[in-house]
Residue frames as qw, qx, qy, qz and C-alpha x, y, z in Angstrom:
[[0.002, -0.888, -0.460, 0.001, 0.00, -0.01, 0.00],
 [0.385, 0.481, -0.028, 0.787, 1.30, 3.44, -0.92],
 [0.201, -0.280, -0.467, 0.814, 1.58, 6.16, 1.67],
 [0.035, -0.680, -0.604, -0.414, -1.60, 8.19, 1.93],
 [0.027, 0.050, -0.275, 0.960, -2.33, 11.73, 3.05],
 [0.143, 0.506, 0.785, -0.328, -5.78, 11.91, 4.65],
 [0.105, 0.574, 0.513, 0.629, -8.41, 13.58, 2.51],
 [0.090, 0.043, -0.287, 0.953, -9.51, 17.00, 3.66],
 [0.405, -0.467, -0.519, -0.591, -13.28, 16.40, 3.81],
 [0.287, -0.298, 0.540, -0.733, -14.79, 17.41, 7.17],
 [0.100, 0.119, 0.974, -0.165, -16.74, 14.62, 8.88],
 [0.391, 0.480, 0.452, -0.643, -20.01, 16.52, 8.43],
 [0.469, 0.564, -0.308, -0.606, -19.60, 16.39, 4.65],
 [0.239, -0.199, 0.939, 0.147, -19.12, 12.61, 4.37],
 [0.480, 0.462, 0.722, -0.187, -22.74, 11.89, 3.50],
 [0.384, 0.819, -0.003, -0.425, -22.77, 14.73, 0.97],
 [0.038, 0.603, -0.708, -0.365, -19.59, 13.42, -0.63],
 [0.368, 0.063, 0.926, 0.048, -21.05, 9.90, -0.93],
 [0.485, 0.687, 0.450, -0.301, -24.07, 11.44, -2.67],
 [0.238, 0.799, -0.352, -0.426, -21.68, 13.20, -5.06],
 [0.223, -0.316, 0.890, 0.242, -20.04, 9.86, -5.82],
 [0.486, 0.405, 0.765, -0.120, -23.44, 8.47, -6.81],
 [0.406, 0.832, 0.142, -0.350, -24.10, 11.39, -9.14],
 [0.137, 0.779, -0.518, -0.326, -20.66, 11.37, -10.71],
 [0.184, 0.327, -0.912, -0.168, -20.25, 7.61, -11.05],
 [0.740, -0.070, 0.201, -0.638, -23.63, 5.83, -11.10],
 [0.823, 0.197, -0.515, -0.134, -22.28, 2.55, -12.50],
 [0.845, -0.530, -0.013, -0.071, -21.58, 0.01, -9.74],
 [0.866, 0.047, -0.085, 0.491, -17.94, -0.86, -10.50],
 [0.308, 0.547, -0.089, 0.773, -16.82, 2.75, -10.71],
 [0.476, -0.720, -0.004, -0.506, -18.78, 3.70, -7.62],
 [0.902, -0.407, -0.086, 0.113, -17.20, 0.93, -5.51],
 [0.712, 0.196, -0.106, 0.666, -13.70, 1.98, -6.52],
 [0.049, 0.607, -0.058, 0.791, -14.34, 5.65, -5.78],
 [0.667, -0.651, -0.089, -0.352, -16.13, 4.80, -2.53],
 [0.905, -0.234, -0.143, 0.324, -13.24, 2.62, -1.33],
 [0.515, 0.343, -0.110, 0.778, -10.70, 5.34, -2.11],
 [0.238, -0.677, -0.014, -0.696, -12.77, 7.95, -0.28],
 [0.797, -0.565, -0.096, -0.192, -13.27, 5.77, 2.79],
 [0.836, -0.017, -0.189, 0.516, -9.60, 4.81, 2.94],
 [0.267, 0.481, -0.117, 0.827, -8.72, 8.49, 3.05],
 [0.487, -0.651, -0.030, -0.582, -11.25, 9.22, 5.76],
 [0.911, -0.378, -0.159, 0.041, -10.18, 6.25, 7.87],
 [0.667, 0.311, -0.258, 0.626, -6.57, 7.43, 7.61],
 [0.185, -0.742, 0.130, -0.631, -7.46, 10.24, 10.05],
 [0.683, -0.552, 0.304, -0.368, -7.68, 7.74, 12.88],
 [0.973, -0.073, 0.214, 0.055, -5.92, 4.59, 11.61],
 [0.292, -0.595, 0.556, 0.501, -2.94, 5.99, 9.76],
 [0.306, 0.393, -0.645, -0.579, -2.10, 4.48, 6.40],
 [0.558, 0.153, 0.788, -0.210, -4.83, 1.97, 5.49],
 [0.195, 0.058, -0.662, -0.722, -6.49, 0.73, 2.33],
 [0.546, 0.186, 0.495, -0.650, -10.14, -0.10, 1.82],
 [0.106, -0.009, -0.876, -0.470, -12.06, -2.73, -0.11],
 [0.576, 0.146, 0.321, -0.737, -15.79, -3.13, -0.72],
 [0.032, -0.018, -0.955, -0.293, -17.59, -6.30, -1.79],
 [0.591, 0.124, 0.149, -0.783, -21.24, -6.50, -2.86],
 [0.123, 0.058, 0.985, 0.110, -23.09, -9.82, -3.13],
 [0.501, 0.162, -0.072, -0.847, -26.29, -9.75, -5.20],
 [0.777, 0.127, 0.510, -0.347, -29.08, -12.20, -5.89],
 [0.698, 0.623, -0.264, -0.233, -27.76, -12.55, -9.48],
 [0.957, -0.172, 0.116, 0.202, -24.84, -14.49, -8.02],
 [0.635, 0.497, -0.063, 0.588, -22.17, -12.26, -9.58],
 [0.488, -0.692, -0.218, 0.485, -20.14, -10.45, -6.83],
 [0.348, 0.830, 0.020, 0.436, -18.88, -6.93, -7.38],
 [0.688, -0.484, -0.147, 0.520, -15.72, -5.60, -5.72],
 [0.272, 0.884, -0.045, 0.378, -13.83, -2.35, -5.49],
 [0.750, -0.384, -0.174, 0.510, -10.59, -1.28, -3.84],
 [0.081, -0.961, 0.066, 0.257, -8.77, 1.92, -3.03],
 [0.009, -0.664, 0.678, 0.315, -5.70, 0.27, -4.63],
 [0.717, 0.282, -0.537, -0.345, -5.30, -2.63, -7.04],
 [0.282, 0.180, -0.902, 0.272, -3.77, -5.01, -4.43],
 [0.329, 0.065, 0.610, -0.718, -6.74, -4.33, -2.18],
 [0.716, 0.268, -0.152, -0.627, -9.17, -5.07, -4.99],
 [0.561, 0.278, -0.775, -0.083, -7.31, -8.33, -5.47],
 [0.013, -0.079, 0.850, -0.521, -7.82, -9.22, -1.82],
 [0.581, 0.196, 0.302, -0.730, -11.54, -8.65, -2.24],
 [0.709, 0.340, -0.445, -0.430, -11.57, -10.82, -5.37],
 [0.278, 0.252, -0.909, 0.182, -9.70, -13.62, -3.56],
 [0.310, 0.035, 0.702, -0.640, -12.44, -13.73, -0.94],
 [0.710, 0.319, 0.097, -0.621, -15.27, -14.03, -3.47],
 [0.577, 0.419, -0.657, -0.246, -13.31, -16.55, -5.57],
 [0.356, 0.123, -0.894, 0.243, -12.55, -18.92, -2.66],
 [0.568, -0.566, -0.409, -0.436, -15.66, -18.02, -0.67],
 [0.709, -0.498, -0.346, 0.361, -13.71, -17.19, 2.46],
 [0.367, 0.313, -0.130, 0.866, -12.29, -14.17, 4.23],
 [0.121, -0.344, -0.544, 0.756, -13.14, -11.54, 6.83],
 [0.268, 0.171, -0.151, -0.936, -15.04, -9.29, 4.41],
 [0.477, -0.112, -0.728, -0.480, -17.14, -12.16, 3.09],
 [0.354, -0.320, -0.813, 0.334, -17.90, -13.30, 6.65],
 [0.019, 0.283, 0.319, -0.904, -18.93, -9.77, 7.63],
 [0.380, 0.080, -0.372, -0.843, -21.28, -9.53, 4.64],
 [0.537, -0.153, -0.773, -0.301, -22.90, -12.92, 5.05],
 [0.436, -0.355, -0.734, 0.381, -23.09, -12.94, 8.88],
 [0.114, -0.818, -0.207, -0.525, -23.94, -9.20, 9.10],
 [0.671, -0.720, -0.052, 0.168, -21.42, -8.81, 11.91],
 [0.086, 0.907, -0.411, 0.022, -18.10, -7.03, 12.40],
 [0.959, -0.015, -0.067, 0.273, -14.92, -9.06, 11.94],
 [0.069, -0.928, 0.357, -0.077, -11.70, -7.81, 13.52],
 [0.937, 0.056, -0.135, 0.317, -8.39, -9.58, 12.90],
 [0.320, -0.926, 0.155, 0.124, -5.76, -7.99, 15.12],
 [0.176, -0.659, 0.682, 0.264, -2.75, -9.95, 13.86],
 [0.848, 0.363, -0.203, -0.330, -2.84, -12.08, 10.70],
 [0.272, 0.522, -0.798, 0.126, 0.41, -13.81, 11.69],
 [0.187, -0.087, 0.892, -0.401, -1.56, -15.85, 14.26],
 [0.670, 0.252, 0.143, -0.683, -4.78, -16.20, 12.23],
 [0.277, -0.118, 0.936, 0.183, -5.72, -19.68, 10.98],
 [0.530, 0.574, 0.551, -0.294, -9.12, -19.05, 9.38],
 [0.531, 0.822, 0.069, -0.196, -9.51, -18.39, 5.63],
 [0.712, -0.312, 0.399, 0.486, -6.19, -19.95, 4.41],
 [0.546, 0.492, 0.406, 0.543, -6.49, -18.68, 0.81],
 [0.017, -0.954, -0.127, -0.271, -7.17, -15.13, 1.94],
 [0.597, -0.746, 0.186, 0.227, -4.44, -15.26, 4.59],
 [0.729, -0.006, 0.376, 0.571, -1.85, -16.29, 1.98],
 [0.349, 0.689, 0.322, 0.548, -2.87, -13.43, -0.30],
 [0.270, -0.949, -0.078, -0.140, -2.93, -10.89, 2.53],
 [0.701, -0.563, 0.229, 0.374, 0.50, -11.88, 3.76],
 [0.637, 0.281, 0.345, 0.629, 1.92, -11.41, 0.27],
 [0.101, 0.801, 0.197, 0.557, 0.65, -7.83, 0.48],
 [0.353, 0.141, -0.528, 0.759, 2.17, -7.51, 3.98],
 [0.493, -0.540, -0.145, -0.667, -1.24, -6.92, 5.55],
 [0.268, 0.115, -0.826, 0.482, -1.17, -7.60, 9.29],
 [0.142, 0.334, 0.709, -0.605, -4.58, -6.50, 10.56],
 [0.122, -0.297, -0.662, -0.677, -8.09, -6.29, 9.08],
 [0.248, 0.295, 0.566, -0.729, -11.34, -4.66, 10.11],
 [0.116, -0.201, -0.756, -0.612, -14.44, -5.75, 8.14],
 [0.279, 0.261, 0.511, -0.770, -17.93, -4.35, 8.64],
 [0.290, 0.488, 0.799, 0.199, -21.27, -5.23, 7.08],
 [0.110, 0.098, -0.157, -0.977, -22.93, -2.56, 4.92],
 [0.398, 0.390, 0.715, -0.423, -26.69, -2.60, 5.29],
 [0.129, 0.070, -0.598, -0.788, -28.53, -3.05, 1.96],
 [0.661, 0.126, 0.192, -0.714, -32.03, -3.93, 0.80],
 [0.886, 0.242, -0.190, -0.346, -33.56, -7.25, -0.19],
 [0.987, -0.082, 0.028, 0.135, -31.28, -10.22, -0.80],
 [0.533, 0.665, -0.274, 0.445, -28.14, -8.12, -1.43],
 [0.688, -0.688, -0.033, 0.228, -25.37, -7.93, 1.15],
 [0.492, 0.736, -0.209, 0.415, -22.08, -6.09, 1.34],
 [0.719, -0.569, -0.105, 0.386, -19.00, -5.46, 3.47],
 [0.253, 0.902, -0.238, 0.258, -16.42, -2.71, 3.79],
 [0.899, -0.267, -0.089, 0.337, -12.97, -3.87, 4.81],
 [0.033, 0.946, -0.307, 0.100, -9.96, -1.88, 5.99],
 [0.935, 0.070, -0.147, 0.316, -6.42, -3.25, 5.75],
 [0.212, -0.934, 0.286, -0.040, -3.41, -2.17, 7.78],
 [0.685, 0.460, -0.507, 0.249, 0.27, -3.03, 7.49],
 [0.054, -0.453, 0.648, -0.610, 0.51, -2.89, 11.28],
 [0.395, -0.308, -0.861, 0.088, -0.72, -5.47, 13.80],
 [0.197, -0.629, -0.583, 0.474, -3.48, -4.17, 16.08],
 [0.217, 0.133, 0.271, 0.928, -4.07, -1.40, 13.56],
 [0.318, -0.503, -0.416, -0.687, -7.66, -0.69, 14.57],
 [0.118, -0.075, -0.694, 0.706, -8.43, 0.60, 18.07],
 [0.109, 0.592, 0.715, -0.355, -11.72, 1.74, 19.57],
 [0.172, 0.668, 0.013, -0.724, -11.71, 5.11, 17.82],
 [0.102, 0.293, -0.727, -0.612, -10.84, 3.53, 14.49],
 [0.047, 0.296, 0.952, 0.058, -13.65, 0.99, 14.84],
 [0.152, 0.682, 0.492, -0.520, -16.18, 3.77, 15.62],
 [0.143, 0.584, -0.319, -0.733, -14.97, 5.74, 12.58],
 [0.037, 0.083, -0.896, -0.435, -15.29, 2.66, 10.31],
 [0.129, 0.482, 0.844, -0.197, -18.81, 2.00, 11.54],
 [0.193, 0.714, 0.192, -0.646, -19.80, 5.57, 10.68],
 [0.122, 0.448, -0.591, -0.659, -18.29, 5.26, 7.20],
 [0.034, 0.132, 0.969, 0.209, -20.07, 1.95, 6.56],
 [0.174, 0.611, 0.660, -0.400, -23.39, 3.50, 7.65],
 [0.208, 0.702, -0.081, -0.676, -22.97, 6.47, 5.35],
 [0.034, 0.301, -0.796, -0.525, -21.76, 4.28, 2.47],
 [0.241, 0.291, 0.925, -0.044, -24.87, 2.13, 2.71],
 [0.332, 0.695, 0.335, -0.543, -27.11, 5.04, 1.67],
 [0.261, 0.652, -0.436, -0.562, -25.21, 5.69, -1.52],
 [0.062, -0.199, 0.952, 0.225, -24.73, 2.02, -2.27],
 [0.371, 0.427, 0.777, -0.277, -28.44, 1.29, -1.97],
 [0.391, 0.746, 0.061, -0.536, -29.14, 4.04, -4.49],
 [0.147, 0.551, -0.699, -0.432, -26.51, 2.81, -6.94],
 [0.211, 0.029, 0.976, 0.038, -27.88, -0.74, -6.70],
 [0.436, 0.602, 0.527, -0.411, -31.36, 0.55, -7.47],
 [0.339, 0.732, -0.293, -0.513, -29.98, 2.32, -10.54],
 [0.001, 0.368, -0.890, -0.268, -28.10, -0.81, -11.60],
 [0.358, 0.252, 0.882, -0.177, -31.20, -2.94, -11.14],
 [0.463, 0.703, 0.247, -0.480, -33.29, -0.59, -13.27],
 [0.243, 0.660, -0.555, -0.444, -30.66, -0.66, -16.00],
 [0.126, -0.162, 0.972, 0.112, -30.50, -4.44, -15.92],
 [0.439, 0.456, 0.700, -0.330, -34.28, -4.65, -16.06],
 [0.425, 0.742, -0.083, -0.512, -34.30, -2.34, -19.07],
 [0.119, 0.506, -0.789, -0.327, -31.64, -4.45, -20.76],
 [0.300, 0.084, 0.946, -0.094, -33.60, -7.62, -20.02],
 [0.490, 0.620, 0.428, -0.438, -36.70, -6.08, -21.56],
 [0.345, 0.708, -0.403, -0.466, -34.73, -5.06, -24.66],
 [0.065, -0.298, 0.939, 0.159, -33.35, -8.59, -24.90],
 [0.420, 0.323, 0.806, -0.264, -36.84, -10.06, -24.60],
 [0.482, 0.711, 0.140, -0.492, -38.23, -7.77, -27.27],
 [0.224, 0.637, -0.625, -0.391, -35.36, -8.56, -29.65],
 [0.118, 0.177, -0.972, -0.098, -35.77, -12.31, -29.16],
 [0.574, -0.008, 0.349, -0.741, -39.50, -12.47, -28.61],
 [0.807, 0.163, -0.356, -0.443, -40.54, -15.22, -31.06],
 [0.607, 0.151, -0.764, 0.161, -38.19, -17.98, -29.72],
 [0.043, -0.131, 0.674, -0.726, -38.80, -16.89, -26.13],
 [0.658, 0.000, 0.078, -0.749, -42.58, -17.06, -26.65],
 [0.814, 0.131, -0.513, -0.237, -42.27, -20.56, -28.01],
 [0.405, 0.196, -0.776, 0.442, -39.94, -21.61, -25.17],
 [0.314, -0.123, 0.482, -0.808, -42.36, -20.19, -22.60],
 [0.795, 0.041, -0.160, -0.584, -45.12, -22.23, -24.22],
 [0.695, 0.179, -0.692, 0.077, -42.97, -25.34, -23.96],
 [0.119, 0.174, -0.712, 0.670, -42.31, -24.67, -20.24],
 [0.563, -0.071, 0.202, -0.798, -46.04, -24.09, -19.63],
 [0.843, 0.098, -0.396, -0.351, -46.76, -27.44, -21.26],
 [0.567, 0.190, -0.736, 0.318, -44.06, -29.22, -19.19],
 [0.184, 0.021, -0.662, 0.726, -44.76, -27.65, -15.82],
 [0.221, -0.657, -0.687, -0.219, -48.44, -26.67, -16.08],
 [0.310, -0.482, -0.300, 0.762, -47.63, -23.20, -14.79],
 [0.239, 0.896, 0.268, -0.261, -48.64, -19.66, -15.69],
 [0.613, 0.680, 0.023, 0.401, -46.95, -17.58, -18.39],
 [0.135, -0.906, 0.277, -0.291, -45.43, -15.26, -15.77],
 [0.767, -0.482, 0.423, 0.013, -43.93, -18.18, -13.85],
 [0.884, 0.269, 0.257, 0.284, -42.58, -19.74, -17.03],
 [0.390, 0.832, -0.084, 0.386, -40.94, -16.48, -18.09],
 [0.381, -0.820, 0.372, -0.211, -39.39, -16.01, -14.64],
 [0.889, -0.222, 0.381, 0.127, -38.03, -19.57, -14.70],
 [0.754, 0.548, 0.111, 0.344, -36.50, -18.88, -18.11],
 [0.085, 0.898, -0.247, 0.355, -34.70, -15.76, -16.81],
 [0.624, -0.647, 0.417, -0.135, -33.47, -17.56, -13.71],
 [0.929, 0.048, 0.310, 0.199, -32.20, -20.52, -15.70],
 [0.558, 0.746, -0.040, 0.362, -30.39, -18.14, -18.06],
 [0.152, -0.856, 0.381, -0.315, -28.59, -16.49, -15.13],
 [0.807, -0.421, 0.407, -0.081, -27.88, -19.81, -13.37],
 [0.883, 0.170, 0.330, 0.288, -26.34, -21.37, -16.48],
 [0.232, -0.671, 0.259, 0.655, -24.67, -18.11, -17.59],
 [0.322, 0.186, 0.700, 0.610, -26.02, -18.27, -21.13],
 [0.206, 0.044, -0.142, -0.967, -28.10, -15.79, -23.10],
 [0.538, 0.240, 0.588, -0.554, -31.86, -16.12, -22.74],
 [0.664, 0.505, -0.234, -0.499, -32.28, -16.40, -26.55],
 [0.332, 0.408, -0.849, -0.054, -29.75, -19.23, -26.68],
 [0.229, -0.016, 0.878, -0.419, -31.51, -21.03, -23.82],
 [0.634, 0.378, 0.265, -0.620, -34.90, -20.53, -25.49],
 [0.599, 0.496, -0.505, -0.375, -33.55, -22.03, -28.73],
 [0.122, 0.270, -0.944, 0.143, -32.13, -25.01, -26.84],
 [0.437, 0.155, 0.697, -0.547, -35.51, -25.66, -25.18],
 [0.680, 0.472, -0.018, -0.561, -37.31, -25.45, -28.54],
 [0.431, 0.503, -0.716, -0.220, -34.76, -27.71, -30.27],
 [0.121, 0.136, -0.961, 0.206, -35.15, -30.48, -27.67],
 [0.552, -0.019, 0.294, -0.780, -38.88, -30.14, -27.06],
 [0.862, 0.168, -0.193, -0.437, -39.73, -33.13, -29.17],
 [0.389, 0.404, -0.814, 0.148, -36.90, -35.34, -27.94],
 [0.716, -0.323, -0.618, 0.005, -37.29, -38.19, -25.50],
 [0.555, -0.500, -0.351, 0.564, -35.39, -36.13, -22.90],
 [0.198, 0.819, 0.191, 0.504, -36.19, -32.47, -23.54],
 [0.253, 0.220, -0.398, 0.854, -34.51, -29.61, -21.67],
 [0.425, -0.709, -0.548, -0.123, -36.60, -29.04, -18.55],
 [0.076, 0.544, -0.283, 0.786, -36.46, -25.99, -16.27],
 [0.663, -0.550, -0.507, 0.020, -36.71, -26.79, -12.57],
 [0.109, 0.505, -0.415, 0.749, -36.13, -24.61, -9.53],
 [0.398, -0.379, -0.762, 0.343, -36.69, -25.34, -5.88],
 [0.213, -0.839, -0.272, -0.420, -39.08, -22.96, -4.13]]
């Protein structure tokens, strides 16, 4: 981590600055990077030189990460890739995770190896409150053991609380954009999708709305385009073993 001079934003302006980040960078990836950089600078007032990472877990199953520095972003990615780490635990358990000295830590071996390569010795991870099925965490990394005292923890809690407001708004924007894109995709590929929906209705004896929702969910779960999945369903409809769409309730 490079040396950092604390940013000059007064504490009272933190919420306003997060709102500015939303306006200036409404796409999720850019917002997470800018948010992490801003929070790292703010936390430096009480923790000294630290870096910050943010991870967002969404119902779509695709995690989104951001870091104040590229090595920090990599630490966030390691956690989502191996499904372990303090930030991931904070997000999923909705509880603070404090690691005072990584040299004696035995949890999360993949993350520990990556953090030690970056010379990180202490970590503070906090959940960021979101809406619905989404969850998130903000993590601070220090090159010193016991890098986060009582004042630092209080400051990080305040930053996570303020960050949640902007992050909820950005996620709403992202969801609206994804919904619009899904609608455009549906309109462009309507004939095969209509036929596939009819096939699913015949297989499952369900409503059109349920069949269309199953089609979207299967597309996300299998990571293939909805038009390609619809074509696959149509092509195998007359076979002895047609493609069937099943989801547990």
